C-alpha positions as semicolon CSV with decimal commas, in nm:
position;residue;x (nm);y (nm);z (nm)
1;M;-12,948;3,698;-4,219
2;K;-13,089;4,039;-4,171
3;I;-13,071;4,253;-3,853
4;F;-13,272;4,600;-3,859
5;L;-13,231;4,743;-3,508
6;V;-13,464;5,040;-3,410
7;R;-13,375;5,257;-3,073
8;H;-13,704;5,269;-2,900
9;A;-13,921;5,625;-2,968
10;E;-13,895;5,907;-2,731
11;G;-13,972;5,843;-2,364
12;K;-14,154;6,124;-2,125
13;S;-13,983;6,400;-1,953
14;T;-13,668;6,317;-2,210
15;G;-13,377;6,573;-2,086
16;L;-13,559;6,666;-1,782
17;N;-13,559;6,334;-1,558
18;W;-13,397;6,036;-1,521
19;Q;-13,577;5,769;-1,777
20;T;-13,636;5,434;-1,590
21;P;-13,740;5,110;-1,685
22;K;-14,096;5,155;-1,682
23;T;-14,070;5,504;-1,865
24;A;-14,346;5,558;-2,122
25;L;-14,378;5,723;-2,436
26;S;-14,444;6,073;-2,463
27;E;-14,714;6,217;-2,713
28;R;-14,405;6,297;-2,942
29;G;-14,278;5,968;-2,902
30;V;-14,606;5,742;-3,018
31;K;-14,649;5,984;-3,322
32;Q;-14,242;5,881;-3,389
33;A;-14,327;5,524;-3,361
34;E;-14,591;5,569;-3,605
35;I;-14,416;5,698;-3,840
36;L;-14,154;5,432;-3,862
37;A;-14,427;5,192;-3,848
38;S;-14,528;5,354;-4,175
39;R;-14,197;5,317;-4,317
40;L;-14,129;4,980;-4,217
41;S;-14,455;4,863;-4,365
42;K;-14,294;4,932;-4,695
43;F;-14,000;4,709;-4,632
44;K;-14,194;4,387;-4,688
45;V;-13,904;4,145;-4,555
46;I;-13,862;4,137;-4,155
47;D;-14,019;3,814;-4,041
48;L;-14,063;3,886;-3,666
49;I;-13,969;4,207;-3,401
50;I;-13,755;4,106;-3,118
51;T;-13,821;4,384;-2,806
52;S;-13,648;4,493;-2,467
53;G;-13,887;4,452;-2,235
54;W;-13,855;4,825;-2,078
55;T;-14,169;4,998;-2,113
56;R;-14,069;5,266;-2,360
57;A;-13,928;5,000;-2,655
58;Q;-14,225;4,762;-2,568
59;Q;-14,459;5,030;-2,639
60;T;-14,276;5,140;-2,971
61;A;-14,259;4,775;-3,096
62;E;-14,641;4,728;-3,045
63;I;-14,711;4,998;-3,253
64;V;-14,522;4,868;-3,539
65;G;-14,578;4,527;-3,516
66;K;-15,007;4,624;-3,473
67;I;-14,911;4,785;-3,851
68;I;-14,657;4,546;-3,975
69;N;-14,853;4,287;-3,859
70;K;-14,570;4,062;-3,738
71;P;-14,504;3,851;-3,408
72;I;-14,328;4,021;-3,117
73;N;-14,083;3,827;-2,867
74;I;-13,994;4,026;-2,540
75;V;-13,642;3,919;-2,496
76;E;-13,484;4,075;-2,146
77;E;-13,125;4,045;-2,233
78;I;-13,132;4,396;-2,449
79;H;-13,235;4,632;-2,242
80;E;-13,043;4,949;-2,162
81;R;-12,751;4,956;-1,884
82;Q;-12,919;4,902;-1,570
83;Q;-12,858;5,216;-1,321
84;S;-12,903;5,287;-0,958
85;S;-13,280;5,318;-0,834
86;K;-13,175;5,628;-0,657
87;I;-13,134;5,783;-0,991
88;Y;-13,422;5,667;-1,167
89;G;-13,678;5,915;-1,269
90;L;-13,427;6,215;-1,071
91;S;-13,454;6,571;-1,198
92;R;-13,168;6,564;-1,405
93;A;-13,090;6,897;-1,278
94;S;-13,048;6,778;-0,905
95;Q;-12,723;6,799;-0,752
96;L;-12,715;6,434;-0,717
97;A;-12,788;6,380;-1,095
98;E;-12,508;6,633;-1,155
99;Q;-12,251;6,424;-0,917
100;Y;-12,396;6,124;-1,094
101;W;-12,288;6,205;-1,445
102;S;-11,974;6,406;-1,315
103;S;-11,876;6,048;-1,192
104;L;-11,936;5,844;-1,485
105;I;-11,735;6,097;-1,731
106;K;-11,456;6,078;-1,434
107;N;-11,443;5,709;-1,498
108;R;-11,545;5,653;-1,845
109;N;-11,210;5,468;-1,917
110;D;-11,278;5,201;-1,673
111;W;-11,531;4,946;-1,773
112;N;-11,583;4,802;-1,480
113;Y;-11,627;5,087;-1,275
114;K;-11,990;5,096;-1,120
115;W;-12,145;5,420;-0,936
116;D;-12,332;5,168;-0,637
117;N;-12,387;4,819;-0,620
118;E;-12,709;4,856;-0,841
119;E;-12,544;4,916;-1,128
120;E;-12,438;4,761;-1,434
121;S;-12,084;4,828;-1,533
122;S;-12,019;4,905;-1,948
123;A;-11,833;4,579;-1,944
124;E;-12,124;4,405;-1,829
125;L;-12,350;4,551;-2,084
126;I;-12,134;4,468;-2,347
127;K;-12,069;4,076;-2,235
128;R;-12,495;4,111;-2,274
129;T;-12,454;4,249;-2,645
130;I;-12,225;3,971;-2,738
131;G;-12,451;3,720;-2,623
132;F;-12,737;3,836;-2,762
133;K;-12,514;3,790;-3,091
134;E;-12,422;3,464;-3,063
135;N;-12,838;3,426;-3,002
136;L;-12,880;3,531;-3,346
137;I;-12,624;3,414;-3,526
138;K;-12,787;3,034;-3,364
139;N;-13,148;3,099;-3,366
140;Y;-13,216;3,304;-3,654
141;S;-13,058;3,175;-3,963
142;Q;-13,159;3,287;-4,284
143;K;-13,457;3,537;-4,089
144;S;-13,499;3,900;-4,107
145;V;-13,527;4,025;-3,734
146;L;-13,656;4,405;-3,623
147;V;-13,482;4,437;-3,290
148;V;-13,615;4,748;-3,056
149;S;-13,369;4,815;-2,777
150;H;-13,218;5,117;-2,659
151;E;-12,908;5,356;-2,719
152;S;-12,605;5,190;-2,522
153;F;-12,743;4,860;-2,623
154;L;-12,749;4,916;-2,975
155;S;-12,421;5,075;-2,978
156;G;-12,296;4,759;-2,833
157;L;-12,396;4,543;-3,049
158;V;-12,303;4,714;-3,349
159;T;-11,990;4,775;-3,204
160;T;-11,926;4,389;-3,149
161;C;-12,042;4,275;-3,463
162;V;-11,814;4,505;-3,634
163;L;-11,498;4,470;-3,407
164;G;-11,574;4,135;-3,219
165;N;-11,552;4,056;-2,886
166;K;-11,270;4,175;-2,754
167;F;-11,379;4,472;-2,600
168;N;-11,091;4,616;-2,342
169;N;-10,907;4,840;-2,587
170;N;-10,927;5,187;-2,746
171;Y;-11,048;5,062;-3,069
172;F;-11,335;4,892;-2,959
173;K;-11,400;5,167;-2,690
174;N;-11,355;5,465;-2,914
175;L;-11,640;5,297;-3,214
176;F;-11,868;5,221;-2,904
177;R;-11,874;5,579;-2,787
178;S;-11,913;5,766;-3,129
179;T;-12,214;5,543;-3,217
180;A;-12,511;5,789;-3,149
181;I;-12,833;5,685;-3,241
182;E;-13,170;5,897;-3,245
183;N;-13,507;5,794;-3,093
184;T;-13,637;5,584;-3,384
185;G;-13,345;5,546;-3,558
186;L;-13,301;5,298;-3,835
187;S;-12,940;5,075;-3,890
188;L;-12,955;4,731;-4,052
189;L;-12,653;4,450;-3,988
190;I;-12,614;4,161;-4,243
191;Y;-12,463;3,817;-4,140
192;R;-12,273;3,604;-4,389
193;E;-12,302;3,264;-4,266
194;E;-12,050;3,138;-4,529
195;Q;-11,824;3,400;-4,454
196;K;-11,904;3,405;-4,043
197;T;-11,861;3,799;-4,142
198;W;-12,094;4,087;-4,050
199;K;-12,164;4,416;-4,260
200;L;-12,275;4,728;-4,099
201;W;-12,552;4,815;-4,408
202;Y;-12,650;5,191;-4,245
203;L;-12,655;5,355;-3,933
204;N;-12,894;5,576;-3,726
205;D;-13,119;5,681;-4,064
206;Y;-13,371;5,900;-3,882
207;S;-13,523;6,073;-4,209
208;H;-13,848;5,911;-4,165
209;L;-13,884;6,192;-3,937
210;S;-13,804;6,495;-4,145
211;S;-14,169;6,594;-4,130
212;L;-14,246;6,561;-3,761
């Protein structure tokens, strides 16, 4: 089983405002998705696309799916870490946003930390990646699947595939935090069913954006 991982293309107001589940792609993001789709059209191995239901991921998947002519399945469980509604859409230069970010950094070693009750903890995010990994093994044997999701979810998925499901240790936390993925960055995980092992073939290849 081959699992191609893609982080969604750039959303509107990236770096200026906190993105929301409904943040759409920017003009640059649309171009990124089109360039990615052109690259993926040469692969000739992808059977289907699975995407997060959040707007920027779904738009990326739709652009790619149209060009490579593959079906798209929306899987809600692979969205980005759920954050507080007080943060979504907020200017990153605002005092509240700065307080929020400072609090996240201060509590980064507590994987059960939540800024408020609306938020999802890092531990809850990782549990979603474990569930999705098991879903892939169960339902997509011998398939080549393109997964369009978000940086934190994809970082968690890569980490659980490489290191397993025991996430309360420093090795796991360090790999998770060190796994950076650019917009439309492409990674490949291969699952060898006879050995029940995952191989990380490559990570965060965004060379297709060199001309953008």
